[in-house]
C-alpha positions in Angstrom: 0.0 0.0 0.0 1.2 3.5 -0.8 0.5 6.8 1.0 2.6 9.4 -1.0 1.9 13.0 -1.9 3.9 15.3 -4.2 3.2 19.0 -4.1 4.7 22.1 -5.8 3.4 25.3 -4.4 4.0 28.6 -2.5 4.2 29.0 1.2 1.2 30.8 2.7 3.2 31.9 5.8 6.7 31.5 7.2 7.3 28.1 8.9 6.4 28.3 12.7 8.8 26.3 14.8 7.8 24.5 18.0 9.6 22.1 20.3 8.0 19.2 22.2 8.9 18.4 25.8 11.0 15.5 24.6 13.2 18.0 22.6 11.8 17.0 19.1 11.2 20.1 17.0 8.8 20.6 14.2 7.5 23.4 11.9 4.1 23.9 10.4 3.0 26.1 7.5 0.4 26.2 4.7 1.2 25.6 1.1 -1.0 26.8 -1.8 -1.3 24.9 -5.1 -3.0 26.3 -8.1 -4.9 24.8 -11.0 -6.3 26.5 -14.1 -9.2 25.1 -16.1 -11.8 26.3 -18.6 -15.4 26.4 -17.4 -18.5 25.4 -19.4 -18.5 28.9 -21.0 -14.8 28.6 -22.1 -13.6 31.1 -19.5 -10.3 30.3 -17.7 -10.7 29.9 -14.0 -8.1 29.5 -11.3 -8.6 27.2 -8.3 -6.3 27.3 -5.2 -6.0 24.5 -2.7 -4.4 25.0 0.7 -2.4 22.2 2.4 -1.3 22.0 6.0 2.4 20.9 6.0 4.4 19.6 9.0 8.2 18.9 9.0 10.1 17.2 11.9 13.6 17.4 13.5 16.5 18.4 11.3 14.3 19.1 8.3 12.3 21.4 10.4 15.4 23.3 11.5 16.5 23.8 7.9 13.0 24.7 6.7 12.7 27.4 9.4 15.8 29.1 8.0 15.4 28.5 4.3 11.6 28.7 3.6 9.8 32.0 3.6 6.2 33.1 2.9 5.6 33.2 -0.9 8.5 30.9 -1.7 8.1 28.2 -4.3 8.9 24.7 -2.9 8.6 21.0 -3.9 7.4 18.7 -1.1 7.0 14.9 -0.9 5.4 13.3 2.1 2.4 11.4 3.3 -1.2 12.3 4.2 -2.0 12.1 7.9 -5.2 12.9 9.8 -5.0 14.7 13.1 -7.9 14.7 15.6 -8.5 16.8 18.6 -11.4 18.0 20.8 -12.3 21.7 20.4 -13.3 24.0 23.3 -17.0 23.0 22.8 -16.1 19.3 23.2 -16.6 18.5 19.5 -14.2 16.1 17.7 -12.3 18.0 14.9 -10.3 16.1 12.2 -8.0 17.9 9.8 -5.6 16.7 7.0 -1.9 17.3 7.2 1.0 16.5 4.9 3.9 15.0 6.9 6.9 16.0 4.6 9.7 13.5 4.1 11.6 15.6 1.6 11.6 19.1 0.3 13.4 21.1 -2.4 13.3 24.9 -2.6 12.7 26.1 -6.1 13.6 29.7 -5.5 16.9 31.3 -6.2 18.2 33.5 -3.4 19.5 37.0 -4.0 22.9 36.3 -2.6 23.3 32.6 -3.6 26.5 33.4 -5.5 28.1 34.9 -2.4 26.8 32.3 0.2 26.7 28.8 -1.1 25.1 27.6 2.2 22.1 30.0 2.1 19.9 27.6 0.2 20.2 24.4 -1.8 21.0 24.7 -5.5 18.2 23.5 -7.9 20.0 20.1 -8.0 20.0 19.5 -4.3 17.3 17.8 -2.3 17.2 17.4 1.5 16.0 14.1 3.0 16.4 12.6 6.4 18.4 9.4 6.5 17.5 6.4 8.6 19.3 7.8 11.7 17.1 11.0 11.5 20.1 13.0 10.4 20.0 15.1 7.2 21.9 14.3 4.1 22.4 16.3 1.0 22.2 14.5 -2.3 23.1 15.8 -5.7 21.0 15.0 -8.7 23.7 14.8 -11.3 22.8 14.9 -14.9 23.6 11.5 -16.4 25.0 11.9 -19.9 24.6 8.2 -20.6 20.9 7.9 -19.9 18.7 6.6 -22.7 15.9 9.1 -22.4 15.0 10.7 -25.8 14.9 14.3 -24.5 
């Protein structure tokens, strides 16, 4: 069985960092994805969907520093459902995307001066099995057999 989500969108707000009593940190933010379509009258319409994103531990630390409101980002993760009881005693359920990787798609103003300010377009950040972050390079393979 598979539970995988891939999103490309813009941050609706800066990531908000919080730390649990056990020391684990996380960030939450909203992500907007847009879709354009023609309605029955042939008019172009835009539809925006908002997604709740959560990132944990080392990824959360980097995201807090690198991601900003309005920034374009690629996110992979899984759908989770959170439940809580509101102040009136009603059960509330909301959908959240627990990110497993992200890639910033924005170039920073001073990227040429500070190579550590944000990943290059060919870098992706993913946690390894020890919950430490690794940086991987997506090298262009000159020997691939793709026709384009």
